[in-house]
N, C-alpha and C positions, 0 to 999 in steps of 0.2 A: 109649310110649319110643321113641327116633328111630334113625333105621337105624342108625348107629355104635355104638347100646349106650348104657346105662346112664352106662357115663364119659364119654360126651358129653354128659350132661344136670348141669345146676348142681346138683349135691348133693353135699352134703361131711357125712362123720360123723365125728364124734370118734370116739378106740380105746373099746374098753368099757370102763365104769366097773364097778369092781367095790363093791357097796354091802352083801352082805354080812358080818354083824358089823360094820357102821358102825354107830355110838349117836351121839345127839344132841349138837349144839356144846354145850348147858346141863351135861349127864351128863359129857361127855370133859373141860371144864374144871374141873368139879367133883373129876372123878379125880385132877386134878395137884393139889388143896389135900393129895393121901394121898401121890403120889410126887414133887410140888416143891414141897414145903409153905413152906420159904424163900426160894425162887426169885422174882427182882422180876417181876410181872407189868403192872404199871401205875406209870407215874411221870410226875410232870408238877411242874415246879417243884422246891418241896422236900418234895413228896406222894412218899410211895413206898407201894406197894402190895404185898405178896406174894401168891403163889396161896392159900396158907392163910388169909390176911387177907380178901381175896375173898370166899373161898367163906362166912367167919362173915358175911361185910356181906352176902352172898345172901341167907343164911339169916335174918337180923335182917330183911330188907325182907320178907319171904315172910309173917315173923309178923307185921309190922304190915300187909300186906296182910289178910292172913284176921283180924286183930284190927278192920277196918275195913270187913267184912263184903261184900267183892268176889268175885265169883264168875269161875268157867272162863269164857273167851269175854266179858268187861266188857275195854273198854280204857283207857287213861292215857293222857297226854301227856306230853311232855318238850319243852319249850323252855328251851334253853338250849345253852352254847359247849361245846367240847371239855374235856372232864373226866372222873376214873377213877370220877366217883361214875354218869356213865351206864350203865358195864357192870354196877353191883350191880345197877341197875334193869332194864336189860335181861334179863341172866340170871336177875333174882327173877320177871320177868314170865314168860318161856319157864319154869320151872320151875312156875309157881302156874295155869300156863295161861291168864295173860291175855294182854293185845295192848298191845304197847308204839307208840303213834303217835309219833315224833320228829316236829317241826317246826321249819321253814326259821327261824330268828332273823333273817334277813334281812328276812322279809315284814310286812305291815303291820295292822294291827286287823284290816281287812276279809277278808283271805287267811286269817288265824287263826281267824278267826269260824267262817269256811264248814269251816275244817278239823276244830274243836270240838262242831261243829253237824252236822257231817255221820259222824263216826265214832261220834258218843254218847258221848265221854268222859263218865267219872264223876269223873276228879280227871286234876290238871296238875301235873306240878313244873316250877317255874319257876327261874331263875337270876334274882339283883335286876335286873340292868340291864335286862330286859326284863318287870319285872312292870305296868309302865306300859301297853306294849302289850299285855298278857295281860288285865290288867283290864276295858279296853276292848272287850275281844273277848269274852270268858268269858260262855257262857249262863247263864241262872241256873240256881243249885245246883248248878254246880260247884266243887269243891274243890279250894284251890289248898294247894300247899305249895313254901314257897320252899326254897332251898340252903339256907341257916343251920339252918333245924329241920329238911331233911333229912339233912344231915350232923351233927347234933348229937343228934337224936332215932331217925329212924329207921336208920342206919347204925350207930349203937352201943346198939340196943334187945338184947334177950335174941332169941338165935337161935332157932328152930326145932332142936330135935334129932337128927331125924330128917327131913328134908325130902326129897319126893318129886323127881319130874319130870313134867312135863306130858307131854300125848298129842303127839308131834313132826310130826303130820300135820294139826291143827289150826294155824289162821293165828297167829301169835305176834309180828309185825310188822306196822302198815301203814301204808305211806310211798305218801304224796301225790305225784303226779304232773300238771303240766298236761296238759292234753286240747287236742284241736282245737275242741272247743266253748266252749272258754274255761273252764269248771267245773274244778278238779283233781280226781281222780279217786284214791279207794282203793285202792290195790296191798296186798292182801292176799299176806302171804308166810310159809310155814309153817317150824317149824323144819329141818324135815326138806331142803325147798330150799336153806335157807341151810345146812346141814350139807353136801348134796351138792356144792354149789356150791363149796366150799371141797376138798373130798374128788375135784374135777375135775381140780386143780390139783399132786396129789399124784403122777400120774402122770407128767410131763412133766420133762422132762432137766431144765432151767431149775431146779425147784424141788427135783430130789434132792441137789443140794450142801447144802441149808440143814440148818442143827445147831439143837440146842434152845438155843443159849446166842446166838441173833441176837438184836440190838435194833432194833427197828422204829421210825421216827420216823413218826409220822400227824397230820400239818397239814391234813388233809381233812375237812371238818366232818361230824358225825355224824350229820346228820338225811339224809345222802344216802347210796344204797345203796354207794356205793364206799369214803366211810369208815367204814361198820359191816362190809364185806368185808375192806377191809385189816385191819381192826384183830384181826377172827376168825383172819384168815387166821393172824397170829402169834398168838396165844394159844392156839388149840388147838392149836400146835405145842409149847407152854410156852414162848414167847420173852417176852421185854420187850416191853414197847408204850408208848412216849413218845410223850404228847399233848403239843400246842400249839397256842396261838390268834397263834403271831406270826410270818406268812407272808411277810414282809420277809426279803430277801436276806441279811441280815445275822444276823437271827434264825435260819434255818434252818442257817445256815452253823454259827453258835455251838452249837446245838443238837447238830449232828452229831459236832463237837469235845468237847463236855462229855459227852455219853452213848456216846459211840464207836460209833454208829449202823452200822450196817452195810447196813441196808436201808430204803428211804423211797419214799412213793408221791405221785406229784405230778400235777399239769396241767403241759404244756408252760411256760406262762407261769412258774410257779414253779420248772421246773426252767432257764429262761434265766436267770433273776435268782440260782438257786446255782450255777450255774457261771461266771457273769459275776464273781458275788462273790469266790468262790475263787481267779479268775486277776487280777482286781483288787486283791487282797489278797495275794495269792501264798502260799495256804493251800490244804495240801490237806487232804481228810479221809481217812486211811491205810487206815480200817476199813470204807470207805464201798464194800460191795463192786456193788449196784447200785441204780438208778433205775427205777424202775416206772412208768410215766405212764398217761394214758387222757386221755378226750374230744377230742381231736386229736392230729393227726399231728405227729412231730419234725420237723422242717426240718433238709436234710442238714446245713448248716453249724453248728447248732448240735449235731446227731450229731457229727460230725466233732470237735469242739472237747472233747465229752467226753469221747469214747473217747480222742484221740490226746494231750489234757492233763487230764484227771483221771482217766482210767485205770479205767472201771468198767465194768459191763455196762449193757445200756439193756432195758424189757421193754414195751412197748404191750398195753394192755388194751383192747377193746371189748365193749360189753354195752348193757344196758337193764335197769330197774327191774322191770319184768315177769316176768324172768328171773332175777332174784335177784344181778342184774351181768353178770360178764363170760360171754363165750361163745365170742369168741376171745384169742387173745395173739399176737405176734408175738415171737419169743423171741432171745435175746441172738445164735445165729449167722446170724438172718434179719435183723439191722442191720448187714447189710452194705455201706460206701461202694461197693465193686466193681459192686455190683446196685441202683443207688438207686429203682430202680421198683418196688424191695418194700416203701420206704418212703416208698410210696403207699399200701399195702395196711393192715389192720388183722388182719393172722395167719391162723392157721388152727384151725379148729375144736375147742373143748378136749375132752377126753375127755367121753364121753356127752350131746354135744351133735350134734343135726343139721339142717345149714341147706339149707335148698333157695331158689332163685331162681326166684319164679313169675309170669308175665304176668298182666295184667288180669283175665283168664279163670282164674285160678288153676290154669293149665297151668306145670307144670317145664320152664324153656327149657334150650336150650344152653349149654354151657360158653361165657363171655364174652361172652353175651348179658344186658345189665343188667336187672333188673326189680325185683319188692319182695323183701326178706329174709324167709323165713318162718324160725320156729327151731322145733326139738322139743326135750324137754329132761325130765328129773326134774324141773329146775328151776324149771317153770313155775310162775307165779302162781296161788291158788287161783281169783281172778278181780278182779273189781274191786267193791267193799261196794257192794250195795245196786242194783248197776248190772248187772241181767241181761242185757239187750238189748246193751249193751257188752262184754258180758263174751263172749256169744255171738258177736259182731262179730268180736272180737280174735282167739277160740282157735276155729279150725276144722282137725276131724281130727286132733288133738292137736296143732296147731303154732299156735304165735303170730304171728298175724302183724305185724311190726313198722312196718310204714309206711316203713319204710327204703330208702333205693331202692340195690341193689349186683348185685355180678357177681363170677363165682367164675373164679380165671384155669385153666389146667390141671393146675398143682399143688397147687392146694386152696386157694390165697392168696384172701381175698377182700376187695375193693376197695367202698369206698364210690362212690356214682353222687350224684345230684340228690336229696334227701330226696322220699319220696312224701307225707309229712306234713308241713307246713311248719314245721316244730321249728325254731327258733335254739340254737346252740350257741355260748354266749358266755362263753369262760373258765371252762369245765368245767359252767355251768349251764345248765339246759333253758329256752329263751322259747317260749312260745307266742303265736304273732301277736294270733290273738281276742282271748287275755287282753288283752294290750298295747292293741289296738284299740279294746275296751270302753271304756277309761278314757279314751284320745283322745278318745273322740265323747262325753266327760259335760263336753269343755270346750264353753263358750258358740260360741269362733270353729269349732269345728271341724264342718262338715257331712259330711264324709266321711275315708276313711283307709286306707293299705294299711302294713301294720308287715312286714320284711321282714329277712333277713342277708344282709351281705356279706364276703366273704372279708378278712378284715384280720389284719396281720403280729403284732401284739398280744393281741387278744380270740380269736384263731380267728374269730369270726364277731363282725361288728359288727350294732348292734342298730339299725336306722333305719326311719324313716317318711318315706311320703309324704303332706302334707298338702292335703287340699279345703277353702277357707275357706267361712265362710256367706257369703250376699250382704249387703253390708253393713258386715263386718267390718274391723276395720284391715287391713294387710299382713300382720301374723302376726309373731310373738315367739316365737322358738323357747327362751328362756330360757323364757320364763313356763309356756309349756307343757312342758316336761320339768319343770319345777317342780310344776307340777298331778300330773302321772302320779308324782313319788318322792312326793308326800303321800299317793297311793292305793297304789301297789305298791312292790314292791323295788327299788331302786334299780339293782339290775344288768338290770333288763327293760326299763328309761328307755331309748329312742331316743336314741344319742348323734349324731345327726345328724339334721334335718329339715327336708322338703323341701318347698316350697309347690309347687304345680302349681292351673292353671285347671279341669283336668278329670283323676280320672285315667280310666286304660283299663277298659272295662267288656264284660262279654259281650252277647248281645243280650238276656239277661233282666236286663241291670241288674247283675251281679256283679261287685264290683273284683276283675281281672285282677292278683293280687299277684305273678305271677311274671312278667308284661310286665315290671312296676313294677321289680321283682328287676334282670331281665335289663339294663335300660336306665341303672340307677342304675351297674350293673359296667361296662358300655361306656362310660360318659361317664367315669370314672377308670382305664378300659385304656388 
């Protein structure tokens, strides 16, 4: 402890979280089938599902799981766009003790294959649109169920009359997040963690005004912890959730108007488009009370337009998959144009969350001093699947070592600094340089490379690459290199700018100094 006492240390504790009597998400949503049977739970296009219908679907899927011989702890994958069927599958896996593995549909076969093999999935549920990729990626013996069969047979089969609930302390969702070593790691998340992550928000003033008749719009993909969390945030309160795959500004505004949406969650890029669409059409969404956002900070001009011309509240979220999503929220009262410095923060710790800033030796540093963000709380992951060493490295003394850099001010607001890890956040998607560099080096003309992110008004961070060509290679064709990357991994990971250099900066041991490359690129455009 410093001379000034604990108040001078960079430790922030959220309010105490009351967990006595809290029941699992799957149990609470099942209860709504009895208390609000006819209330709209899920909607998309012309499809509407009440809470009673959702519970019947869940029990029908559970019955099919049993007939297929699936046992607790076994994994089933989901490769598909946003759709109500996802929640029947999610809740059925939770109640059956199975583990759902949502897969990013933007990924390519080699990426999907790694997830299916690593997770050991016995079965995969797949949209028709992605069946080709899944067929190329599927390991031998994987049973694939298309969405047509799922809708016609699984959801409409005979439901279990008295279905029970799984052990909420066991993993129920396996989300893959890229690591600095290049290979994505499976984050094991329990139903208990998912439940408490949502319970944290109940204690915040910004959520006290919620009613059970809220209508939430969710454009976020359901393979992300953000998309899953936002959806459950509404469903467990008995609210209605409107799903969409149309993320165009016009599509988002039309959905808000058609469904009388009261709240939505988006990345700032989508917020910018929605606000711009409202102003361009001179149309407001009168029921829209709040826009929740994450993945990047809101720039003051956009916030001012939203507050003054749209008239809704704003909430910013910050978190990570390993902590089941959110660890801090910047509430509406802190979106204060008179205090623009607060807009550079990501808010304060949620109830039940403890945040510490530590130095390279693992010691807590004084307030205002930057360091690594360590996070503790009941929402922490169970671990990385099959990676005991990586889990032990990430979790120390009950804290998750995030690898992100930050500092905490005197009021308890968390500010992000340069990341300890090299992860790039581009339009809400996490991109790790090593994974992209591995693909770049497979190109016959490339000797070595460094992938990095630079600040960008549209993307938050733009993925860029500095490339060293092999001796005798042509002068370099950036378009051809980008095409090569897009063939192998998801397009959002592809560098949007490629710089050809004679030699990359290296340490004495020959390691490429990515930080120097990034800094030089930033200085070149500043």
